[in-house]
C-alpha positions as CSV (number, residue, x, y, z in Angstrom):
1,M,67.1,53.8,35.1
2,Q,70.8,54.3,35.3
3,H,73.0,51.9,33.4
4,V,74.7,50.8,36.6
5,E,71.4,50.0,38.3
6,L,70.3,47.9,35.3
7,A,73.6,46.1,35.1
8,E,73.3,45.2,38.8
9,K,69.7,43.9,38.3
10,L,71.0,41.7,35.4
11,G,74.2,40.7,37.2
12,I,76.4,42.0,34.4
13,K,78.9,44.9,33.8
14,K,77.8,48.4,32.9
15,Q,79.9,48.2,29.8
16,N,77.6,45.5,28.4
17,I,74.6,47.8,28.8
18,N,76.5,50.6,27.0
19,L,77.3,48.2,24.1
20,W,73.7,47.2,23.8
21,I,72.5,50.8,23.7
22,K,75.1,51.8,21.1
23,G,74.1,48.8,19.0
24,K,77.6,47.4,19.1
25,Q,76.4,44.2,20.7
26,N,73.1,42.3,20.6
27,I,71.2,41.7,23.8
28,P,71.5,38.0,24.6
29,K,68.2,36.2,24.5
30,K,68.4,35.1,28.1
31,Y,68.1,38.7,29.3
32,L,65.0,39.6,27.2
33,P,62.4,38.2,29.6
34,I,64.1,40.0,32.5
35,L,64.1,43.3,30.6
36,E,60.5,42.8,29.6
37,E,59.6,42.4,33.3
38,I,61.7,45.3,34.5
39,F,60.4,47.8,31.9
40,G,57.0,46.4,31.3
41,L,57.6,46.4,27.5
42,N,57.4,43.5,25.0
43,Q,60.8,42.0,24.4
44,D,60.5,42.8,20.7
45,Y,61.3,46.4,21.6
46,F,64.7,45.4,22.8
47,V,65.7,43.6,19.6
48,T,64.3,45.7,16.8
49,E,65.1,49.2,15.5
50,L,62.6,51.5,17.1
51,T,60.6,53.9,14.9
52,E,59.8,57.4,16.1
53,I,56.3,56.2,16.9
54,D,57.7,53.3,19.0
55,K,59.8,55.8,20.9
56,L,56.9,58.1,21.6
57,E,54.7,55.1,22.6
58,I,57.4,54.0,25.1
59,Q,57.7,57.5,26.4
60,K,53.9,57.7,26.9
61,E,53.8,54.4,28.8
62,K,56.6,55.5,31.1
63,L,54.8,58.8,31.8
64,K,51.6,56.9,32.5
65,R,53.4,54.8,35.1
66,D,55.2,57.8,36.6
67,L,52.2,60.2,36.7
68,N,49.3,57.8,37.2
69,P,47.0,60.0,35.1
70,V,43.2,59.9,35.4
71,I,41.0,59.9,32.3
72,K,38.9,63.1,32.6
73,K,36.7,62.3,29.7
74,H,36.5,60.6,26.3
75,E,36.2,62.4,23.0
76,M,34.8,61.0,19.9
77,Q,37.3,61.1,17.1
78,F,37.1,59.8,13.6
79,M,40.0,57.5,12.8
80,I,41.1,57.0,9.2
81,G,43.2,54.1,8.3
82,E,42.8,50.7,9.9
83,I,39.3,51.5,11.3
84,N,37.6,54.4,9.4
85,D,35.1,54.9,12.2
86,L,34.4,57.0,15.2
87,V,36.4,55.9,18.3
88,E,36.5,57.1,21.9
89,V,39.8,58.7,22.7
90,P,40.8,59.3,26.3
91,V,41.6,62.8,27.5
92,Y,43.9,62.7,30.6
93,D,44.1,65.1,33.5
94,R,47.9,65.4,32.7
95,E,48.7,67.6,29.7
96,E,52.0,65.9,29.2
97,I,50.2,62.7,28.2
98,N,47.7,64.5,26.0
99,T,50.6,66.2,24.3
100,L,52.4,62.9,23.7
101,E,49.1,61.5,22.3
102,R,49.0,64.4,19.7
103,Q,52.7,63.8,18.9
104,I,52.0,60.1,18.3
105,E,49.1,61.0,16.0
106,K,51.3,63.5,14.1
107,A,54.1,61.0,13.7
108,K,51.6,58.4,12.4
109,L,50.3,61.0,9.8
110,V,53.9,61.9,8.8
111,S,54.7,58.2,8.3
112,R,51.6,57.6,6.2
113,F,52.4,60.7,4.1
114,K,55.9,59.5,3.6
115,S,54.6,56.1,2.4
116,A,52.1,57.8,0.1
117,I,54.8,60.1,-1.4
118,E,57.1,57.1,-2.0
119,I,54.9,56.2,-5.0
120,V,55.5,59.6,-6.6
121,D,58.2,58.3,-8.9
122,A,55.7,56.2,-10.6
123,H,52.8,58.6,-10.1
124,P,51.7,60.8,-13.0
125,Y,50.3,63.5,-10.6
126,I,53.5,64.6,-8.8
127,D,52.3,68.2,-9.3
128,T,49.3,67.3,-7.1
129,F,51.6,66.4,-4.2
130,K,53.4,69.7,-4.7
131,L,50.1,71.6,-4.6
132,M,49.1,69.7,-1.4
133,V,52.3,70.7,0.3
134,E,51.9,74.3,-0.8
135,L,48.3,74.4,0.4
136,L,49.3,72.9,3.8
137,E,52.1,75.5,4.1
138,K,50.0,78.5,3.1
139,A,46.3,77.8,3.7
140,Q,46.1,75.0,6.3
141,H,43.8,77.1,8.5
142,E,41.5,78.2,5.7
143,G,37.9,77.0,6.0
144,M,37.7,76.5,2.2
145,L,40.6,74.0,2.3
146,H,39.1,72.0,5.1
147,K,35.6,72.0,3.5
148,T,37.0,70.9,0.1
149,I,39.2,68.1,1.6
150,E,36.3,66.8,3.7
151,A,34.1,67.0,0.5
152,L,36.7,65.0,-1.5
153,A,36.9,62.5,1.4
154,H,33.1,62.0,1.1
155,Y,33.1,61.9,-2.7
156,L,35.8,59.3,-2.8
157,E,34.2,57.4,0.1
158,V,37.2,57.8,2.5
159,L,34.7,59.2,5.0
160,P,31.4,57.5,5.3
161,D,28.2,59.5,4.6
162,W,27.1,59.5,8.2
163,V,30.2,61.5,9.2
164,S,29.4,65.1,8.7
165,S,30.3,68.4,10.3
166,G,26.9,69.9,9.8
167,P,24.3,71.4,7.3
168,E,26.7,74.0,6.0
169,Q,29.2,71.3,5.0
170,E,26.5,69.2,3.4
171,E,25.3,72.1,1.3
172,F,28.9,72.8,0.2
173,E,29.4,69.1,-0.7
174,S,26.1,69.0,-2.7
175,A,27.3,72.0,-4.8
176,I,30.8,70.7,-5.3
177,F,29.6,67.1,-6.2
178,E,27.5,68.6,-9.0
179,V,30.7,70.2,-10.4
180,F,32.5,66.9,-10.1
181,D,29.7,65.0,-11.8
182,D,29.3,67.6,-14.5
183,H,33.0,67.2,-15.4
184,N,33.0,63.3,-15.2
185,Y,35.4,63.1,-12.3
């Protein structure tokens, strides 16, 4: 929406909108319910600093309203974090929305990684973080890396036992767990 159009809807000058957007002036509380209604967003979005994830979520909601996508199917995806379970994830008929969904997941992972790395100063295993980055840069598509990370996730009970990618992975994990146990990890 153009600033002029929004200003007209609110009955104020365009300059006020510009000041709000530039952060030079707070949005008066009386306009928050109106903005919430116009944009279909919770008024909290208008008074807080938006994260990259917030911005992507808003973009996704706008695209959904503009494109009216249809859910083609649902895919089962294992979510790690708040849930640690399989959840149904919609796959839309519009690739723009699916792309934004992937960007949001990526932004969430980056945010979690940043939070994890913040403890590095007090962490005795900073070299481990260096190795992780090196492996991600050089070997992220290697099957061995994926199998080992999945095995570690099972061993450390990040992934529940019932989540498995097949007999080959289970065989690999059985062998690697013996090594872990033999070395008292």
